[in-house]
N, C-alpha and C positions, 0 to 999 in steps of 0.2 A: 486586547477590547482595549478602546482610546480613551485616554484617562483625560480626563475636560480641563482645562489651564482654568479652571476656579480651585481645583485642589490641588495648584503646583504649593504653595505653602507648603501645606500639609502634606502631601509626598519630600518637598527638601529634609522639612524635621527630619523627616524616618529614614534616609536618609542616615541624614550625620548622630543617627542613635545605633547606629548601627549595620546597618544597610548597605556600605558600601565595596561587594564582590555584585551585590547589584550590578550598582552601576557599569562598574568595571566589566558586566556585562553586555551594557546595555551601550557600551562606546564598541565594545567588541563587532556589537551586531552592529552599527553605526559604517566601521570600519567594514565590515562585511560585504557592503554592498556597495564596497568598487569593486567591478572587475575587470575584464581588457575589451570587455564589450559594452561596459559604462564608466569609464575613467571617469569622469565628475559629476559629483549629485548637488542636485540641489536643495534646503531647509524642506520645504515641501517631501519632496517625494521620501526622505526623512524620516520627517513625523507620519506618510501613511505608507511607509514600512516600518517604520516602529509601532505604532501607535503612542506615542507620546502624546506628552503637550508638547508647544510647541516653546513654549518657555520653558522647562527640561532639556527640547531639543539643541535651543541654543543651549545654556550651560554647557555642555557634554559637548559640543561643537566645539565651544570657545576654550574649553581644558587640554578637547586632540590639536588643536590648535596653535595652545600654547608649548603644548612638547615639542609641536615639530610631524607631530602623527596626520594629518592634514592641514592643505595646503586654502587657504583666498585664490577662486582663480575667478573668475570673469562671468561663468556661466551657474559658479555655485562653491564647489568644492573638493578638488582632487588628492592624493596621498602626495603627504608631507615626505623634506627630510628624511625624517626618524626612523622611519618607515623604510629607505634607502641602506640607514646604518646597519637596522638588525634584519632588511633582509639578504645581506651583506655579510657577517658574519652567518646569522645561519643557511648561507651558503657557501661558505667556507669551512664550516661544519662538519654540514651534509652532504654535501654533492661526492658522490663517487669518484674513484680515482681514475683519472685520464685514461688509463691500461682498460679499466672494464667498460668503462662509452665505448671505446672502440672498439673490443670485442662486439658489444652488443649491433655496433649499427653493424662493421659487415655480415655478422649472419641478419640482419634484418634485411641488409640487399641483396644479400647471396637465395637468400629463401622465400626473403622481398609479403615475412607479416610480420606481422609488431612485435620486436620483445619486449620484455617486462622487466623486469626483478624486484620480488618484494622478501619483506622479511616481515615476521609475525611480529605483532603487537597483542601480547593478551587474547585476548579473543578474536581478533583483528586479522589482517596482513594491508600489510603500507606498499604500497610503491612507492618505487625508490628510489629507480630511473627507470626511464624508456626509449624507444626507439621506432618511431612509429614505421606500419605498412608501407618500400613509393604506390601500391594501387591507391583510387580512389576510395573504393571501399575496404575500409581496413577496421579494424578495432584501435580504442580510444582509450587510455585509461594513463589519467593528467598524476604524475610526484606528487605523493601525498595525500590521494585518496585512498581511501581502507573499507574493504569489503571484509565480508564474516569468512569464516573461517570454517563453520560450515560445510561450506561447498566451494571448485573451483579446483583444479590438479595441482595450481600453487597451491593450493591448504592440505592435498592428500603431502607434499615432500613435507612441510614448514614441520605437520601435524607427525612426523615419524620418532619424538622422541616426547612425544606431550604425557602429563600425567589423566591418569582418570578421571579423576575432579572436571577439570580444566577441560575432559572428552564431553561428560555429564553436563558440565555450563555448557558448551556448544550446542550439543542436542537437544538439551532446552529451550536454549535460544531461536532455534529453526523449528522451520514450518513446518519438517515432522513430530518433532516433540522431542523426549527423554528417551525413545523406539532408536534412533538416529545414532545413539549412541556406538553400537556394537559395528553398522554403515562403516561408522567415519569409522571406527579401528580397527578395518575387515582394510578401507581405502588406506589407513598410513602404513598398513601392514605391506601390499600389494605391490604399494611404491616403493616401500622397500630393497621389494623380493627383485622388482624388475628391473629398478633402478633412477625409474619413472614414470609418470602419473598420465594422465591422462582426462577432460572430463568435456563434455555434449550436452551445452544444453543447462549445466545445476545453478548458473548461475546468469547468465542470461541467453536471451531464446538464438538456436542457430548458432551464440555464438560453440569452437572448438578451442582445446590452448594443451598443447602439451607442454610440460614441467619437469624439471630437474633440478637435485639437489650442489646446489653448491657451500661447500666444507670447510669447516676449518684443518687446521695444521693436526686438527689430534681427531678428528672424522666429525666433527656434532655439525649436523647441520644450520649453516646459518643462515642461509638466503634461499629462494627460490630461481631460478634464473627461467621463467618460460617465452614459449609462441601461441599466439593467439590469432584468430581469425576467423569468417566464416565458414560453418563445416561443410560448408560442397567444396573449399579451398584440398580441405582437409581428408579427401581418402586414406585407407587403410595404411597402403602401399606408400603415402606421404610423412604418416603419423610415423612411421620406422624409422625414415631417414631423418625427418626434423628430430628425433629423442635420441641422438647417431649424435647429430649434429648442434644438441645444442650441451650432448655429456661431455663433447671435448672442449664447446666451452667454458662451457662450466667446471671444466676439470683447467682451463688456463687461467681462466680464475681466480679459483681457491689458490692456482701454485703461484698465483702475483701478489697473494698473502692476505685480497680481500677485507675486510669486516668495516661494521656500519653500526656509530652510535646505539641504530634501536635494537644489535643483531646480541645474541647470549651473552650475558655474563659483563657489557657496558651499559 
């Protein structure tokens, strides 16, 4: 809802009386408007997108500029050098090892489908690395994307050691409701027995995925390595071959001592 500019003084007073978190959220919302498709944003675009009064937007933009998170541009505002410093730090902490990326790239080139690496984070799975298929029609998941753990091949792998309370939370959050808990448990058990998991149109219509576990030296599942693409390119015989190649690749990644800040115990 748009705030009238005449309300700005009262609004500022409320912010000074302990609503700092709201101000942080608003600042992050402004930064979130920047993207590869829109590297420069104008004040008009900010006010239209946030619904905030122009005076409030000006104060937030000024603060972001002073912090180096926004940079003045002839056409508006763009990402500042402060964001690059943070991005460099995040990359150094979160980027998967080079040898892991090489294994994934070789898989994508050889099998012709998108390769993703997911780790579990509470009720979601987070993509921490991906290598895209060379095909024009391909499955695309960006690093940092979160997907719920109640569906998908990677979820079945990551839920192998899930507790009953977690399974119940996932089931309650799923479209099927609490009754889904038994299916989640069965999926995880089946994936553990077979050594791999398959899903078809569980998360995206027309999408099939095959996933295998990446484990620690103690055998704990710390990530899932998956191959995904249009279902018509995943006939039964291909799925079996994909699972074999993924298993070999995951074993190599595991032997290299793969770990990630989001992984278990980190």
